[in-house]
C-alpha positions in Angstrom: 95.9 309.4 5.9 99.2 311.7 4.5 98.8 314.9 4.0 99.1 316.0 0.5 101.6 319.3 0.0 101.8 321.1 -3.2 105.4 320.8 -5.1 106.1 324.7 -5.0 108.0 325.3 -7.8 108.2 323.5 -10.8 110.4 319.9 -10.8 111.4 317.2 -12.9 110.4 314.0 -13.1 113.7 312.7 -13.0 114.5 313.9 -10.2 116.0 312.0 -7.2 113.6 310.2 -4.8 112.4 312.9 -2.1 112.1 316.1 -4.2 108.9 316.1 -4.8 107.3 316.3 -1.4 104.7 313.5 -1.7 107.4 310.8 -3.8 105.9 307.4 -2.6 107.6 304.1 -3.3 105.1 301.5 -4.4 106.4 299.0 -2.4 105.3 300.5 0.6 102.0 301.5 -0.8 100.8 298.3 -1.3 102.4 296.5 1.4 99.4 296.9 3.5 99.9 295.1 7.1 97.5 292.0 8.6 95.8 294.9 11.4 95.2 297.6 8.4 91.9 297.7 7.0 90.5 297.2 3.6 90.3 300.8 2.5 93.7 301.3 2.4 94.7 299.3 -0.1 94.8 300.5 -3.6 91.9 300.8 -5.8 92.1 300.7 -9.5 90.4 303.4 -10.8 90.6 302.4 -15.0 90.0 298.9 -17.0 94.0 299.7 -18.1 95.3 299.1 -14.5 96.6 302.2 -14.6 95.1 304.3 -12.3 94.7 303.5 -8.6 93.6 305.6 -5.2 96.2 305.4 -2.7 94.4 306.2 0.5 97.1 305.3 2.7 99.2 307.6 0.8 96.4 310.0 0.4 97.2 310.5 -3.4 95.5 308.8 -7.1 98.8 306.7 -8.5 99.0 306.6 -12.4 101.5 304.7 -13.8 102.6 304.7 -17.6 103.8 302.7 -19.8 105.8 304.5 -21.9 106.0 308.4 -22.9 105.6 309.8 -19.5 108.0 312.5 -19.8 105.9 313.8 -22.8 103.0 313.5 -20.2 104.3 315.0 -17.2 105.4 317.9 -19.7 101.9 318.4 -21.1 100.5 318.1 -17.6 103.0 321.5 -16.9 102.1 323.0 -19.6 98.9 322.5 -19.0 98.5 324.8 -15.7 95.9 325.4 -13.6 93.5 323.4 -16.5 95.2 320.4 -15.2 94.7 318.8 -12.1 97.7 319.2 -9.5 101.0 316.6 -9.5 102.5 316.7 -6.6 104.7 314.0 -6.3 106.2 310.4 -8.1 105.5 306.8 -7.6 109.2 305.2 -7.3 109.1 301.3 -8.4 112.5 299.7 -8.2 114.1 303.2 -7.7 112.8 304.7 -10.9 110.2 307.1 -11.5 107.1 305.0 -13.0 104.1 307.1 -12.3 102.6 310.2 -11.3 100.5 311.3 -7.6 97.8 313.9 -7.6 95.7 315.2 -4.9 92.0 312.9 -4.4 89.1 314.7 -6.2 86.0 313.8 -6.7 85.4 312.6 -11.0 82.0 314.6 -12.4 79.1 311.6 -13.0 77.2 313.4 -15.2 74.3 311.0 -14.1 74.4 312.3 -10.6 73.7 316.3 -11.1 71.2 317.2 -9.1 69.2 320.1 -11.4 70.0 321.5 -14.3 71.1 324.6 -12.8 74.2 322.6 -11.4 74.9 320.7 -14.9 74.7 324.1 -17.0 77.0 325.6 -14.5 79.3 323.1 -14.9 78.8 323.5 -19.0 80.3 327.1 -19.1 82.9 325.9 -16.2 84.0 323.6 -19.0 83.7 325.8 -22.3 86.0 328.0 -20.4 88.3 325.5 -19.5 88.8 324.1 -22.9 88.9 327.5 -24.6 92.3 328.2 -22.0 93.6 325.0 -22.4 93.5 325.8 -26.2 94.6 329.5 -25.8 97.9 327.4 -25.0 98.2 326.0 -28.4 97.2 322.7 -26.1 95.2 319.7 -27.6 93.8 317.3 -24.4 92.5 314.8 -27.7 90.3 312.7 -24.8 87.8 315.2 -23.3 84.7 313.0 -22.0 83.2 313.3 -18.8 85.3 310.4 -17.4 88.1 312.9 -17.4 87.2 315.6 -15.5 87.2 316.9 -12.0 85.7 318.8 -9.6 88.9 319.7 -7.4 88.8 320.7 -3.5 89.1 324.2 -4.3 85.8 324.0 -6.3 87.0 324.1 -9.7 87.0 321.7 -12.3 90.3 320.4 -14.3 90.4 317.8 -16.7 93.1 314.8 -16.3 94.5 311.9 -18.2 96.9 313.6 -20.2 98.2 310.8 -22.4 96.7 311.7 -25.2 97.3 315.7 -24.9 99.9 317.6 -27.4 100.7 320.8 -28.4 99.0 321.5 -31.7 102.4 322.2 -33.6 104.1 318.8 -32.2 102.2 316.7 -34.6 101.8 314.0 -31.9 99.3 310.7 -33.3 97.5 309.7 -30.1 97.6 306.3 -29.1 94.4 305.6 -28.6 91.1 307.2 -28.1 87.0 307.3 -27.0 84.7 306.4 -29.3 81.5 307.8 -28.3 83.3 311.1 -28.2 85.0 311.2 -31.0 84.8 312.6 -34.9 83.8 311.0 -37.7 87.3 312.5 -39.4 89.2 310.1 -36.6 86.7 306.8 -37.2 87.4 307.3 -41.0 90.5 305.7 -41.3 92.8 308.9 -39.8 93.9 307.0 -36.9 97.1 308.2 -37.6 96.9 311.9 -38.0 98.1 314.3 -34.7 94.8 315.1 -33.2 93.5 318.9 -33.4 91.7 321.7 -30.9 88.8 320.8 -34.1 88.5 317.2 -32.7 88.9 318.4 -29.6 85.6 321.1 -29.9 84.0 318.1 -31.5 84.5 316.0 -28.2 83.2 319.3 -26.0 79.8 319.0 -28.2 78.8 315.6 -27.4 80.6 316.2 -23.6 78.2 318.9 -22.9 75.5 316.4 -24.5 76.0 313.9 -21.6 76.7 316.5 -19.1 73.2 318.1 -19.7 71.1 315.1 -20.5 73.0 312.7 -18.5 73.0 309.7 -20.9 75.7 308.5 -22.7 76.5 310.0 -26.1 74.9 307.3 -29.4 73.9 304.2 -27.4 70.6 303.0 -26.5 68.9 301.9 -23.8 67.5 298.5 -25.6 70.7 297.3 -27.1 73.0 294.5 -25.9 76.4 294.3 -25.3 77.6 293.2 -28.5 75.2 295.0 -30.4 76.0 298.4 -28.7 80.1 297.8 -28.8 79.3 296.9 -33.0 77.2 300.5 -33.2 78.8 302.1 -31.7 82.0 302.7 -34.0 79.5 302.9 -36.7 77.9 305.5 -35.8 80.7 307.6 -35.0 81.4 307.0 -38.9 78.6 308.7 -40.0 78.4 311.5 -38.2 75.3 310.3 -36.0 74.3 313.6 -33.7 72.8 312.6 -30.1 69.4 313.7 -29.8 69.2 317.1 -29.6 65.4 316.6 -28.6 66.6 316.0 -24.7 68.5 319.6 -24.5 64.8 322.3 -23.4 67.9 324.7 -23.2 68.1 326.9 -26.0 71.6 327.7 -25.1 72.8 324.8 -24.2 71.7 323.4 -27.6 73.2 325.5 -29.6 75.9 325.4 -28.0 76.3 321.7 -28.8 75.4 322.7 -32.3 78.2 324.9 -32.0 80.6 322.5 -31.3 79.8 319.6 -33.2 79.7 322.1 -36.4 83.4 323.2 -35.6 84.3 319.7 -35.9 87.6 318.8 -38.4 86.3 318.3 -42.6 85.8 315.2 -43.2 86.8 313.6 -46.8 84.3 314.4 -49.4 83.2 311.2 -50.0 79.9 309.4 -48.3 81.1 307.4 -45.0 79.4 304.0 -46.1 81.7 301.4 -47.0 82.3 297.4 -46.6 79.5 296.3 -44.5 78.6 299.6 -43.1 75.3 299.4 -41.3 73.4 302.3 -41.8 71.8 304.4 -44.2 73.2 307.5 -44.3 70.8 310.4 -46.2 73.7 312.8 -47.9 73.0 316.0 -49.5 74.8 316.8 -53.0 75.5 320.0 -55.4 73.6 320.1 -58.5 76.7 319.8 -60.5 75.8 322.4 -63.5 74.2 324.7 -60.7 75.5 328.6 -60.5 73.6 329.7 -57.8 75.5 330.6 -54.7 75.6 328.7 -52.5 74.9 325.9 -55.0 71.1 324.4 -55.3 70.8 320.6 -53.3 69.4 317.8 -53.5 69.8 314.7 -50.9 70.2 310.9 -52.1 70.4 307.8 -49.3 72.5 305.9 -49.4 71.9 302.4 -47.8 73.9 300.3 -45.6 74.0 296.8 -46.2 71.5 295.7 -43.0 68.9 297.7 -44.9 65.2 295.6 -44.8 63.0 298.4 -46.5 62.3 295.8 -49.2 59.9 297.4 -51.5 59.5 300.3 -49.3 60.9 303.6 -48.2 63.4 303.4 -45.6 62.5 304.8 -42.5 66.2 304.0 -40.3 68.3 306.5 -41.7 71.4 309.3 -40.3 72.0 312.3 -41.9 75.0 313.4 -42.7 75.9 316.9 -42.6 78.4 317.6 -45.4 77.7 318.5 -48.9 78.9 316.3 -52.0 79.1 317.4 -56.1 77.6 315.2 -58.6 81.5 314.2 -59.5 81.9 312.4 -56.1 78.6 311.0 -56.0 79.1 308.9 -59.0 82.9 307.8 -58.1 81.2 306.8 -54.7 78.3 305.0 -55.9 80.5 303.5 -58.1 83.0 302.4 -54.9 79.9 301.6 -53.2 77.8 299.3 -55.3 81.9 297.5 -56.0 81.6 296.3 -52.2 79.7 292.8 -52.2 78.8 293.9 -48.6 76.1 296.0 -49.7 73.1 294.3 -50.7 71.2 297.1 -52.7 72.0 300.3 -53.6 69.4 303.5 -53.7 70.3 305.8 -56.5 
């Protein structure tokens, strides 16, 4: 295995081949000889075929379809918050990806003790705070983008969505189990914010502590899971907080979720919404400060309560005023896909 050498002073992504100590050619990495073991072949590490572990070169390679220099720049600005860049991968004489040292991915399921989970959670909290202090939004916080590095420190990877918060960069993609309700409610074309990072941080901390994926249940089929995830994220369904028995971690998750971006002042149940949502509303003529609230349940099209009470619904944390209630109910009543509406 080749020795990975730190790059030293900041270098350009477009610098000529060889100026980085670990520059290599993709053709050479893939040209595994007949007498070499299978372990030397590049191994795909993600579902998009963009990340490969290359033992013969001693690095992990990520190639870019576009926007390479922007992602490279964000990783350099992130500094010690980010996994190191030690070289570039060339194809046809041009850089088409970056080389990173082979580090250990975080696997929430395999963390041995609660003490280790708690230690990792606080490392992550401090890491994200340090990144945000640089005015950088990661845009895709989740356990799969956490690496335990050889020096014992936790670092982030996958900066495809990252941007300075003032850049107005729109992320090309996002991961539904970890994104905010705001992102799911037709705001995919809005730049990511630190508030969204913080919401994702809360869900990531929940998974690191529980070892489970947020918003997923074991008795669902794959089709049910994929369909349900989008709706659960859209309505702002919270993970099962009863699985967290540490009061400090419980409070940290709640704080992160509460710090997420404000959602539009509307009930998020339109079209073919699968779930019922209980939402708190302000009494329109109430002059108390804060105003008194009452609750209403908006039923999704799959609700089978019949003449009885609804027993399966999610609680929406935002409050609405009476005007918004009437306007939203008018919109919902006009939707053919809602079979009933309880007022």
